[in-house]
MIKEDREN-821062 format. One record per residue (C-alpha): x, y, z; residue in three letters; residue number from 1; chain. Coordinates in steps of 0.1 Angstrom, whole numbers, plus 5000, padded with zeros to 4 digits. Layout:
<recs>
    c1    c2    c3  rest   nr  kette
     X     Y     Z   ALA  NUM      A
...
</recs>
This chain:
<recs>
    c1    c2    c3  rest   nr  kette
  7978  7296  8286   MET    1      A
  7996  7292  8253   SER    2      A
  8022  7265  8247   PHE    3      A
  8048  7292  8244   SER    4      A
  8039  7306  8278   SER    5      A
  8040  7271  8293   GLU    6      A
  8075  7267  8280   VAL    7      A
  8086  7300  8295   LYS    8      A
  8070  7293  8328   MET    9      A
  8090  7260  8330   GLU   10      A
  8122  7278  8321   LEU   11      A
  8116  7305  8346   SER   12      A
  8115  7279  8374   GLN   13      A
  8150  7264  8366   ILE   14      A
  8170  7267  8398   ASN   15      A
  8206  7275  8388   ASN   16      A
  8209  7306  8409   PHE   17      A
  8241  7293  8427   SER   18      A
  8260  7293  8394   LYS   19      A
  8270  7329  8386   ARG   20      A
  8284  7321  8352   GLU   21      A
  8251  7306  8340   LEU   22      A
  8231  7335  8354   LEU   23      A
  8254  7359  8335   GLU   24      A
  8251  7339  8303   ALA   25      A
  8213  7339  8306   GLU   26      A
  8212  7376  8313   LEU   27      A
  8233  7382  8283   THR   28      A
  8207  7363  8263   GLY   29      A
  8180  7386  8275   TYR   30      A
  8202  7416  8265   MET   31      A
  8207  7403  8230   LEU   32      A
  8170  7397  8224   SER   33      A
  8149  7420  8202   ALA   34      A
  8129  7431  8233   ASN   35      A
  8159  7449  8247   THR   36      A
  8173  7483  8239   SER   37      A
  8204  7501  8251   ILE   38      A
  8205  7538  8258   LYS   39      A
  8230  7559  8278   ASN   40      A
  8247  7527  8291   ASN   41      A
  8214  7514  8304   TYR   42      A
  8195  7483  8294   ILE   43      A
  8157  7483  8291   GLU   44      A
  8140  7450  8287   PHE   45      A
  8103  7450  8278   ILE   46      A
  8079  7420  8279   THR   47      A
  8043  7411  8282   GLU   48      A
  8051  7377  8298   ASN   49      A
  8051  7377  8336   GLU   50      A
  8073  7346  8338   PHE   51      A
  8099  7365  8317   ASN   52      A
  8100  7395  8340   ILE   53      A
  8100  7374  8372   GLU   54      A
  8130  7354  8359   ARG   55      A
  8151  7384  8349   ILE   56      A
  8143  7402  8382   PHE   57      A
  8156  7371  8401   LYS   58      A
  8187  7369  8379   ILE   59      A
  8195  7406  8385   LEU   60      A
  8189  7402  8422   PHE   61      A
  8213  7372  8424   LYS   62      A
  8239  7390  8404   LEU   63      A
  8235  7421  8427   GLN   64      A
  8226  7443  8398   ILE   65      A
  8204  7473  8407   ASP   66      A
  8173  7475  8385   TYR   67      A
  8142  7496  8382   GLU   68      A
  8109  7477  8377   PRO   69      A
  8081  7493  8358   GLU   70      A
  8047  7482  8344   SER   71      A
  8024  7499  8319   LYS   72      A
  7991  7482  8314   ARG   73      A
  8001  7446  8304   LYS   74      A
  8037  7455  8297   VAL   75      A
  8065  7448  8322   TYR   76      A
  8098  7467  8321   ILE   77      A
  8132  7460  8337   ALA   78      A
  8157  7488  8335   LYS   79      A
  8193  7483  8347   PHE   80      A
  8228  7496  8341   LYS   81      A
  8249  7477  8315   LEU   82      A
  8267  7451  8335   PRO   83      A
  8304  7441  8332   ASP   84      A
  8299  7404  8323   ILE   85      A
  8312  7380  8297   LYS   86      A
  8306  7386  8260   LYS   87      A
  8289  7358  8241   PRO   88      A
  8321  7348  8223   GLU   89      A
  8338  7344  8256   GLN   90      A
  8314  7317  8267   MET   91      A
  8331  7284  8259   ASP   92      A
  8314  7260  8282   LYS   93      A
  8284  7240  8269   ASP   94      A
  8263  7250  8300   GLU   95      A
  8270  7287  8294   GLU   96      A
  8259  7284  8258   LYS   97      A
  8227  7267  8268   LYS   98      A
  8220  7294  8293   ALA   99      A
  8227  7321  8267   LEU  100      A
  8203  7305  8242   VAL  101      A
  8177  7300  8270   ARG  102      A
  8180  7337  8279   GLY  103      A
  8175  7347  8243   ILE  104      A
  8144  7325  8239   PHE  105      A
  8130  7338  8271   LEU  106      A
  8137  7374  8259   GLY  107      A
  8121  7373  8225   SER  108      A
  8113  7337  8215   GLY  109      A
  8080  7320  8208   SER  110      A
  8068  7285  8199   VAL  111      A
  8035  7276  8184   ASN  112      A
  8011  7251  8198   ASP  113      A
  8023  7218  8181   PRO  114      A
  7987  7207  8177   ASN  115      A
  7983  7235  8151   LYS  116      A
  8017  7238  8134   LYS  117      A
  8054  7234  8140   TYR  118      A
  8070  7269  8143   HIS  119      A
  8096  7284  8167   LEU  120      A
  8113  7317  8163   GLU  121      A
  8136  7341  8181   ILE  122      A
  8139  7378  8172   LEU  123      A
  8174  7393  8177   LEU  124      A
  8188  7428  8175   ASN  125      A
  8216  7421  8151   GLU  126      A
  8224  7398  8122   ARG  127      A
  8258  7387  8134   ASP  128      A
  8243  7377  8168   ILE  129      A
  8216  7357  8149   ALA  130      A
  8244  7339  8130   GLN  131      A
  8264  7333  8162   TYR  132      A
  8234  7317  8179   ILE  133      A
  8226  7297  8148   GLN  134      A
  8262  7284  8149   ASN  135      A
  8259  7274  8186   ILE  136      A
  8227  7254  8177   LEU  137      A
  8244  7239  8146   LYS  138      A
  8271  7225  8169   GLN  139      A
  8243  7209  8190   ALA  140      A
  8230  7193  8158   ASN  141      A
  8199  7216  8157   ILE  142      A
  8191  7229  8122   ARG  143      A
  8178  7265  8120   THR  144      A
  8172  7292  8094   LYS  145      A
  8174  7330  8095   ILE  146      A
  8149  7351  8077   LEU  147      A
  8164  7371  8048   GLU  148      A
  8148  7405  8057   ASN  149      A
  8154  7405  8094   ASN  150      A
  8174  7389  8123   ASN  151      A
  8149  7362  8131   THR  152      A
  8160  7326  8137   ILE  153      A
  8133  7301  8130   TYR  154      A
  8126  7264  8130   ILE  155      A
  8096  7247  8112   LYS  156      A
  8105  7210  8117   GLU  157      A
  8090  7192  8147   GLY  158      A
  8121  7171  8155   GLU  159      A
  8143  7202  8155   GLU  160      A
  8120  7221  8178   ILE  161      A
  8120  7192  8202   SER  162      A
  8158  7192  8202   LYS  163      A
  8159  7229  8207   PHE  164      A
  8135  7227  8238   LEU  165      A
  8157  7199  8252   ALA  166      A
  8188  7221  8246   PHE  167      A
  8174  7250  8267   ILE  168      A
  8164  7224  8293   GLU  169      A
  8126  7227  8290   ALA  170      A
  8123  7190  8298   GLN  171      A
  8086  7188  8306   LYS  172      A
  8077  7208  8275   SER  173      A
  8098  7184  8254   VAL  174      A
  8077  7154  8268   LEU  175      A
  8044  7172  8260   ARG  176      A
  8056  7184  8226   PHE  177      A
  8067  7148  8217   GLU  178      A
  8034  7133  8229   GLU  179      A
  8015  7157  8207   ILE  180      A
  8039  7152  8178   ARG  181      A
  8036  7114  8179   VAL  182      A
  7998  7115  8179   MET  183      A
  7998  7141  8152   LYS  184      A
  8022  7121  8130   ASP  185      A
  8001  7089  8137   LEU  186      A
  7969  7107  8126   ARG  187      A
  7986  7120  8095   ASN  188      A
  7999  7085  8087   ASP  189      A
  7965  7070  8091   VAL  190      A
  7950  7096  8069   ASN  191      A
  7976  7090  8042   ARG  192      A
  7968  7052  8043   LYS  193      A
  7931  7058  8042   VAL  194      A
  7935  7082  8013   ASN  195      A
  7957  7057  7995   CYS  196      A
  7933  7029  8001   GLU  197      A
  7904  7051  7989   THR  198      A
  7923  7060  7958   ALA  199      A
  7930  7023  7951   ASN  200      A
  7894  7014  7957   LEU  201      A
  7882  7041  7933   ASN  202      A
  7906  7027  7907   LYS  203      A
  7892  6992  7912   THR  204      A
  7856  7005  7909   ILE  205      A
  7864  7025  7878   GLU  206      A
  7881  6995  7862   ALA  207      A
  7852  6972  7871   ALA  208      A
  7826  6996  7857   VAL  209      A
  7845  6998  7824   MET  210      A
  7849  6960  7823   GLN  211      A
  7812  6953  7830   ILE  212      A
  7802  6979  7804   ASP  213      A
  7823  6961  7779   ALA  214      A
  7807  6927  7789   ILE  215      A
  7771  6941  7787   ASN  216      A
  7779  6956  7753   PHE  217      A
  7792  6923  7739   LEU  218      A
  7760  6906  7752   LYS  219      A
  7738  6933  7736   LYS  220      A
  7757  6928  7703   MET  221      A
  7752  6890  7705   LYS  222      A
  7790  6886  7706   LYS  223      A
  7795  6874  7742   PHE  224      A
  7789  6837  7734   GLU  225      A
  7816  6839  7707   GLU  226      A
  7842  6846  7733   LEU  227      A
  7867  6819  7744   PRO  228      A
  7855  6799  7775   ASP  229      A
  7883  6815  7796   SER  230      A
  7870  6850  7789   LEU  231      A
  7833  6840  7794   ILE  232      A
  7842  6825  7828   GLU  233      A
  7861  6856  7840   ILE  234      A
  7834  6879  7826   ALA  235      A
  7806  6861  7845   GLU  236      A
  7826  6862  7877   VAL  237      A
  7833  6899  7872   ARG  238      A
  7796  6908  7867   VAL  239      A
  7786  6888  7898   GLU  240      A
  7814  6905  7919   ASN  241      A
  7818  6941  7907   PRO  242      A
  7836  6953  7939   GLU  243      A
  7861  6925  7941   VAL  244      A
  7898  6930  7934   SER  245      A
  7916  6913  7905   LEU  246      A
  7935  6890  7929   LYS  247      A
  7903  6879  7946   ASP  248      A
  7885  6874  7913   LEU  249      A
  7912  6850  7902   GLY  250      A
  7905  6829  7934   ASN  251      A
  7868  6826  7925   LEU  252      A
  7875  6808  7892   LEU  253      A
  7871  6770  7889   GLU  254      A
  7909  6769  7883   ASN  255      A
  7923  6799  7902   PRO  256      A
  7947  6822  7884   ILE  257      A
  7969  6851  7896   GLY  258      A
  7962  6889  7894   LYS  259      A
  7981  6893  7861   SER  260      A
  7961  6865  7845   GLY  261      A
  7928  6881  7855   VAL  262      A
  7939  6915  7843   ASN  263      A
  7950  6900  7809   HIS  264      A
  7916  6884  7804   ARG  265      A
  7895  6914  7814   LEU  266      A
  7917  6937  7793   LYS  267      A
  7912  6914  7763   LYS  268      A
  7874  6916  7768   ILE  269      A
  7875  6954  7768   VAL  270      A
  7897  6954  7737   GLU  271      A
  7873  6932  7718   ILE  272      A
  7844  6954  7728   ALA  273      A
  7863  6985  7716   GLU  274      A
  7871  6969  7683   GLU  275      A
  7835  6960  7677   ILE  276      A
  7825  6996  7685   LYS  277      A
  7849  7009  7660   LYS  278      A
  7836  6986  7633   GLY  279      A
  7800  6995  7638   LYS  280      A
</recs>
């Protein structure tokens, strides 16, 4: 079962059937979804999700609205007369707004497996409805976007998806989503640190190779012994410890010095070797 289906299964099990205004709000959400069409004063809702169809049948039954169930292969259909219930803009209670958004998500929403990528979207019939729902979510501090070429609300940030799932009261799904998100972010953080350390190690190795090449060149040209004692000392320590950082090299000297001091001496050796090469 996909993560999206798991969310819808959880939502379909919410027991709020004693609160008529919430059932009406949720049904309105279904009716506003892109999987609904209106013809001759009749609503036709189509879905491939069994949890969706079971939920809407329960809502219609509790609201005493007659409906005609149909199924074609893997498609489920609920057909019913346009009910006389509140319009979205008449729903001023927070619980009604949550139920409205929940119904819309159940009707034509989906959310990706967070192990793969963060993506939630809801397809709506009309642009103004998409903007109205976006505004409801904005009031709940949930940031969303609407695609330019259609009426799709979407979210691509993990934190915002988590807040959306909490808003529509998919509490178990929130816990699972957050568990996956924390582990995913932890893995990404570890990978970033490893990559950073690897990059730093590569820089250290590249610098050490350049320094040792300069030292060997000076020895070959019989110029090494002409170096000041301080440069000879750091050069010998560097050749014996090619993989060691500048800070650790400084601690290996008879009279330890800091990282900047080590860097200055090794840089001087490289510069002397370059000058000799130019003068050849």
